[in-house]
N, C-alpha and C positions, 0 to 999 in steps of 0.2 A: 408635511411638504414644505412648510415655512423654513424648516431647518435646512433643507436642500436648497431652496431658493436663496436663503441668506448666504449659504456656502458658495453658490455659483456667482452671486453678486460680489462677494468679497475677494474672489480669486480670478486671476487670469486663467484662460483655458490651459495654457502651457504649464501652469502650476498644479493642476489637479491630477490626482491619481485615481484610476478606476476603482481600486480597492477602497479608497476613502468614500467614494460615492456609493459603492455597494453596501458599505457598513450603514450608511444613513438610510438607504432604501429598505434594508432589512428591518429597520425599526418602525416602518410606516404601516398603517392599516392598508387593507386591500384597495379601498377607494383612493386613498392618498397616493398609494404606489402607482396606480394607473395614471394619475395626473403628473406625478413627479418624474416618471421615466421619460415623459415627453420633454422635460426640461434639460435632460442630459445632452451635452453636445453630441451631434451625430457622429463625429469622428471617434467618440469614446464609447458609444453604445455597445459595440461588439465586445470590447474588453470588459465593460461593466457586466454585461450579460453572463460572460464566462466566469467572472469573479463571484457572482451570486450563486447560492446553492441551486441545485438542479430544479427544485420545486418552483422557483421563480421564473424559469425560462419561458413557460407558456404564457405567463403574465406579460413578459417583455414582448413576445411575438404578437400577442393579441392587441397591443397598443401601438404597434408600428406598422406602417404600410410596407408593401413589397419593395418599393423603391428605397425606403429607409433601411429595411433589412439588407438589401443588396449593397447599399453604401456602407453599412456597418461591417459586412463581410469583407468588402474591398479594403477597408482600413486595417484588417488583421494580418498578422504574419501567416504564412502558408499552413503551418501546423494547427494554428488556432482557427483558420478558415475551415479546415477539414473537420475539426471538432465541432464548430458551430453548425456546419451543414449536416453533420451526422445527427446532432441533437434535434435540428429542425426537421429532418426527415422522419425521425422517430415520433415527433409531435404532429406534423402535418405534411404528408408527402406532396400534396398539391401546391402548398405555399413554397415548400422547398424547391420544387421543380421550377416555379416561376422565378424565385430568387436566383437559382443557378443559371437560368437562361439570361438573366440580366447582367451577369458577371462578364468581365473581360475574358477573352479567349485564353489568355495566359493563366488567369486565376482558375478557370475551369479545368485546364490541363493539369495544373498543380494539385488541385483537389482530387481529381480522378486518379492521379498517380499515387497519392497518399492513401486513398481508399482501397487500393489493391493489396495493402498489407493487413495482416491480422493485427488485432489490437495488442497482442502480446509480443509483437516484433518491433525491433528498433526503428525500422523504416516508417512505421505508423506515427512515430512521435518526432520525426526530424523536421527541421525547417529547411526549406529549399533555397532561401535567400542566403547567399554566400558572398564573401569577398575573397576572390582568388587572384593569383598572378602566375604567369608562366615563369619558369625558372630562368629564362633568358631575358626577361624584361629588365630595363634599367630601373633602379630603386626610385629615382626621382620621379619617373613617369608613374610608377605604382602609387606613390604617395599623392601625387596630383589627382590621379583617378579616384583614389579613396576619398579625398577631400570633396571632390565633386559629387560622388555618390552619397556621401554623408549629408552634404548640404541639401541635396534633393530628396533626402529621407528615404533613399532606396535600400540602405542597409542600416541596421540598428544593433546595439549590444555587441559590437565587434571587439573581440579580444585577440584573435589570432588571424594571421594572413596564411591562407592555405596555398602552398606552392604545388603546381601540377606540371606535367610534361605535355608534349604535343597531343598525347592521347587522352588528356584530362585525368590521368592517373595521379593520385596523391603521392607526393614525394617528401614534402617537408611541411612543418607548421612553425611559423615564426610569430612570436608575440610582438605586439605593436611597439612595446618598449625596446625590444631588440632591433626592430626595423629602424627606429629613429637614430640608432648609433651605427647603422651600416654606412658604408661609403656610397653616397647618393649617385655618384658618377659611374658606378659599376653595376653589373647585373646582379640579380638576386643570388644566382648560383655561385658567382665569384665571391660574394660576401660570405655565403655559407661555407664554402670550401676554405676560406681564409680564417674563419672563426674557430676558436678552440671549443666552442659549445656544440652540443648535439641538438639538431633540430628534427630528429626523427619523430614523426607524428604518432600520437596515441589515437587509435581508431577502432571502429567496430564495423561489422558487416551489417547491411540493412536487414538481413534475415536472422540476426542474433536475437535471442530472447531479451526483452527489455529489462528483465530482472538482472541479467548478466551485465547489461550496460550500467545499471544502477550501482552494481558492485565495483565496476571500473571507475566510476565517478568517485565513489567513496575511497577506493584504494589509492588512487592517484591525486585525490583532492582537486578535481578538475572544475573548471567553470564552463568549458565547452568541449565537445568531443566530435571529431569528424566521422561521418558515416560514408562508407564506400560499398560498392557492390562486390560480387565474388571475384571480379577481375581487377579490383583496386581502383576503379573509376570513382572519383569523388561525386557523391550525390547530394549531400546536405550536412547538417550539423544538429546536434542536440545540446541545448543549453541547460545550465544548472537549475533555472527556474522551473523548467519542465520536469526535471528529475525530482525536485522537491514535491511537486504535485503528485508524481507517481509514488514516491515514498509514502506520502500521506494517504493516498488511495489504498496502497497495499496494507498499511498499518490498520486502517479502518476495516478493510476486508477481513483481515486476520481476527481482529477483535470481535466482529460480527460472527464470523465462522465459529470461533471458540464458544460463543453464546448460542450457537444454533440458529442464527437469523441471517437473512440474505441482505447484503448491502444495497443492491439495486432496489429491492422491494421497499426497504426502509427509507430510501430517498424519495419514494413516491408518496404523494399526499393521499392516494387512494387507500382505504382501510383494508379492503378485501385482499389485495395481493400480499400485503405485509402479514395480515392475519393468516392467510393460507400457508405461507412459507413457515411461519412460526408453528402453526398447527401440525405441520409435517414432522417437525422435530419433537414437538410435545407428544405426538402419538408414539413416536419411537421411544421416547423417554418413559411413556406410560408402560410400554411392553417391558422395558428393563426394570421398572419399579415392581411390576408384577412378578418378574423373575426373582427379585430380591425377596418379595413377600412369600413366594413359594418356598424359598430356603427357610424363612422363619417358620412357615407352616410345618416343616418337617420336624420341628422341635416344639410343637405346641404343648406337649405334655411337660417338657422341661420348664417352659415358661410358666405354666399353671402351678407347678410345684414350688416355684421360687420367683416371687414378684420382683425381687431386686434385679434379676436379669433384664427385665423389661425396662427398668429405670436406667441401667447402665449401657444397654445395647446401643443406643444411638451415639454414644460417645465414641465408641470404636469406629463406627462407620464414618462419622463426621471427621475425625482426626485423619483417617485414611484418605478420605476425599480431598481434604485440604492439602495434605502432604503431596498427594499425587498431582493436584493442580499446580502446585509450586514447581515440581519437576517438569510437568507438561509445558507450562508457560515458558520456562527457561529454554527448553529444547526447541520448541516451536519458534521462538524468537531468534535463537542462534542459527537455526536452519534458514530463516528468512534473511538474516544478515550474511549468510554464507560463511559463518564461522566454524561450521562442522564439515569436514571433508569426508570422503567415502570411507577412509580407513579409521575414522574417529568414533564409530558406533560403539565399540566395546569400551572405549575410554569413557565416553559419556555415560553409558549404562552403569559402569562400575562406580563412577563418581556419584551419580544420583542414588544408587542403591546404598552406598556407604553413608552418605548424608542421611538417608532415610533410616538406616539402621541405628546410627548414632542418636538421632532425634527420637527414634522409636524406643531405644533403651532408656533414654532420659525420662520420657513421658510415661513409659510403662511403669517405671519405679514410682513416679508421682501418683498416677491414677491407682496403682496397686495399693499403695499405702492409704489413699483416700477411701477406696472402696472397702478395704479391710476394716478401717476404723468406723466408717459410715454404717455398715451393716453388721459389724462385729463378727466378721467371718474371714479368717485369714486366707483360706483357700480361694475365696471369691476374689481376693486381691491378686492371688497368683493367676487365676483364670483370665481376668481382664488384662493383666500385665502381659501375659503370653500372647493373648489375642491382639493386643495393641502392637506388639513387636512384629507379629506375623503380618498384620494388615499394612503397617507402614513399609515393611520390606516389599510387599507386592505393589504398593502405591509407587514407590521409587522405581521399581523394575518396569512396571507398565507405563508409568508416567513418562519415562524416557524412551522405552522401546516402541510404544504405539505410534508416536509421530515419526520416528525413524523408519518404521515399517511402512507407514503410509507414503512417506517420501520415496522409499525404494520402489513402491508400486506406482509412482508418478501421480499420486493423489495429494492434494493440498493437505499438509499435516494438521492444519487447524480444523478442517472439516470433520465433524463427528468425534474428534478425539476426546472431548470433554464427556460426551454421553457414554462412550465406550469405557473410559476410565472410571466414571462414577458407578457404572454397573459392576465393574470388577471389584472396586473397593467396598461397595455395599455387600455384594455376595460373599466376598472373602471375609469381610468383617463380621457379618452376621453368622456365617457358617463356622468360622474358627471360634468365635466366642461361645455360641450355643453348643457346638460339638464338644469343646473342652469342658464346658459346664456340665454337660451330660455325663461325661466319662470321669470327671474329677469330683464333682459335688454330689452326684446322685448315685 
């Protein structure tokens, strides 16, 4: 806590960033955290709470009164207000209700509006605070109004001026740098029509999937994106800082799904929810392992007659699993980034199969030579070489096709792909190796 106290004493409030405070708070013990959170300036508490990992949120709430929480929410932008209230409702509905009742009517209305959207829709992530101007306004009046709003802290992080018509429909988006070189004595529309540049806005509809909005940001290298409804009426904006958070969340979710764990459960400090989610996938993995063992059991006599097969068998399955995981990871990531179009499936599969075959041929020769010299049996080298080639072929084929198939079925490609792929490479590896050994060596 002394570190935070020293930091607060050494800086003006305007110089502090919530992320810096959050970093210090994360390094404190539970007792010190409870004392330290009370030292955070009340105007920054909301931002600090959202900058901290989810597991700290209940500690923040426990150490603040309803009035302090209400003030913290008031200081946030509309999208952050909705996020804060959602987390508070999940933690304690009674406290959340009291905090909500304490908020200004305008804040309540904005929070309720954002809560009507599903989490995966663009509307759920937009800020309702906007700087707009009518196309017939005089530029000088627009700039004066913006200066006043900014001075009163009603608008922040403004990069574009959104131009609307009488029906509030979005018509143009003008950067502030362009606005400054307009003729101040003329209307906005007169300046736009006289300019050689295009001010057509890049926009998204509030019901668009947020993943598609992320792709728009990446494709056009945007810092802000206007959000409209189905009729073109301007509703809000999404800024790049929110997109960075969404990208990180999606990347984390994918990594967890590939490992067969649940991202929400892992953020929880409770052991049972996380353990239960992991156990579900481990149980499924146990069944697949039993399936692979049954394949081995079919060739029990072959294994008993030649111990070398038991020594070499794991190599085939391991190489297939690793090669398949490489293909799987590449395809899942490209799907997440939107780099694979609907007509790209065969191209991707051919590429991954070709790479797998080239690597399969290379390592088949290497392991074949090693096995033949190790056990002084040339045909054993042939058996493991053929099995290696077969298994890597199927690893590349299914490593690419499984996530593509899941995507086609509207299932997250990362969910279950690893378990499915491991089962395939284990079964194919064991079966091909032992079957070839049975027919060639015995």
